[in-house]
N, C-alpha and C positions, 0 to 999 in steps of 0.2 A: 711306199720304195721310192728313193731315190735314186735315182739310173746313171746320176754325173756323180757321187759318193759310193756307188754299188756298196747301198745299205737297205737293209728292211727289217722296218720296227715292228713289233708284236705288242699289244697290249697285256696286262698278267696282274695276278697275285699272287701272294705266298700259302700254300698251299696245305705246305706242310711244314714242324720248323722239327720233326725229331721222329725217327723211327726210320724205320733201311727204306728206301725210298731206287727205285732199280730206273725213273726217268727224273727232265728232270724237268720242260713241257711236256703238258698235255692238252686234248679241247677238252673241257667238260663234259663230254661225255667217255669222255676214255678212262685211260690207270689214276686216277682218279690218288683211287688208297695206298697208292706207290712214287706219284710222282711230285717236287720239288713247286711245281708250278704249277696252274691249272690259267685257260687261256679259248675264249669264246670263237679265237679266230679255227676259222678249217682248213686244214692240213692240205686241199687240193688247194684255195686259194693263197695259198704261201707258196707250191708246190709251184705254179702260175706267175706267181710273181721271179722267184727262180730267173725258170726258164724266160724271161722274157731280161735277166742281166744277163743271160747266155748260158747259164749253168746247164751241165745236164747229167743225164745219172750214173750212179756210180756203185759198185760191189763192194759191198763189206764179205773180206777177206783175211784171211793172215790164219794157222798157229793158234791151240788154245792158249790162254795165258800170255801173248807176244800181241807186243802191239802192229798196226795195222801201218803202214808208210803209206800217207796221205796224197796226192797228186794235187799238182800246185790248183787245176783247174776246180779241182774239187774243197779247196780250203774254205773254211771260216770262222772264224774271230768271235765268240760272244759276249754280250755285255748287259749286266743288266744295272738297269737304273729308277732312281726312288727319289725323292724329297727329303729329305733327311735334317732336321734340325734350321731350316728356309734355305737348306743350301740340295744341292744336285750332285746324289753322291753314282758314286761311276765303280761297277766292281767286275771283272772279266769273270761270265758263272764258273770255269773251274775253281774257284777260289772258294765259293760257294757252296761246293760240294766237299768232307770231309769223311775220309777211309776210319773203320772203325772191325780193327783187324780181331779175331776172335780169341776173350780173352784177355784182350788189349784195354791198361786202366782207360787213356785218355783217347782222343782220335787222331789224326794224322789228316794235311791237304793231302787233293789228290796226287796222285804223281810226279808227272808233267805238266807244265805251262805247256802253252801252246795251241794247233787247230784244231777244229773239229773235223767230221769225216759229213762231208752234206752227200747223202748218199739214192736223197731222190726217189727212197722206196720201194714199193713192187707192185704188176700186177700181177692179181690170183684171181682165182672163177667169182669171188664176191665183187671185183671193180681194183679202185686204188685202195692199198694197202696202208697206210698213213687217215685217210677220213674213216674208211670201217672203220678199222681202232683209235682213232684219236692221237696217235701215235707223233707229235715232232721231233723233242731229241731225247735219246735212248741214250742209258747210261752203263745200262751191258747190252751187249751185240743182237741187237732187231734188225736184221733189211727192212722191214716192215715202216719203221721208222725213217719220215724225213732227212734226219743227220745223229748219227756217229757216234759215241764213244769210243777214239780209237784206239787209246791207250791198252795197256798190260794189265790193267784194273778192269775188263772188262767183262769176262767169262765168270765174274766171278759179285752170284746177287745179292750176295748177302753181306757188303764190304758197305754203299755209302747211305751215306748220313747228312743230314742237309749240316755245315757251318753254320748253327744257331748266329754264334759272336758277330758273324757278319750280314745277320739277313735283320732285317726290318719286321717288323711283328709278323705274326696268320694271317691271311686279309689285304696286308695292307696291298694296294698298286704298286709294280711295276714297268716298268717296259723293258724287255729281252729287242736288244740290238744286233740283232747280222749281220758281219764285214764280212763281206766276199773280198777277194785279193784284184787287186785291179791290171787288168791286161793289157800288155803290150799294145796291143793291133790297133785296140778298145772296143772291142767284141764284147756290145752287151752293154753298150755307156751309148747315151746320148742327150750330149754335157748343156745343149738345151733344155732339156727337159726340168721340169719343176717336180720336186715327190709326188705321186698320186695312191690316192686309198683303192685298193681293193675292198671291193664291200661280196659278203659271198651272197 
């Protein structure tokens, strides 16, 4: 966690290169059979880091098949970084996911570039839902995940596939970087703080 830059970086690896996916990132005990990426990071630790950065929970709302307006306080831009040919490759997460429409001969990019929604999961009778389910970044509407896709494609669980052309091989290590909006008041930022590592 880098308080000054308001970023959070997680180690992960490519988990799927083909097939329908409903999640961009899950923990190793999560729904790995339908996730692009997998990480050893614990959702409760990620949420703790986000609370330290000044974020608060936000509801996942909106009509079916319609985008959700993301409050400025809950916007997060997400990147994937990895080593490729001796250089660092950096891609916005949305570019690494494609849409495969029924009957279409080819895929197309996700519909809208832009921020993701940091909604912060929810508490249910089992406890902190994101930790129980291992869900960090969801492509479909899932209030249990820490981060949700706010685009109109979030209500179709047969649509998302890995954009293989822009991804390294299955099993390759990557870094998932969360970039949160800078706050004018400086809330959640400590300029003198170095990056910190939170251990599960």
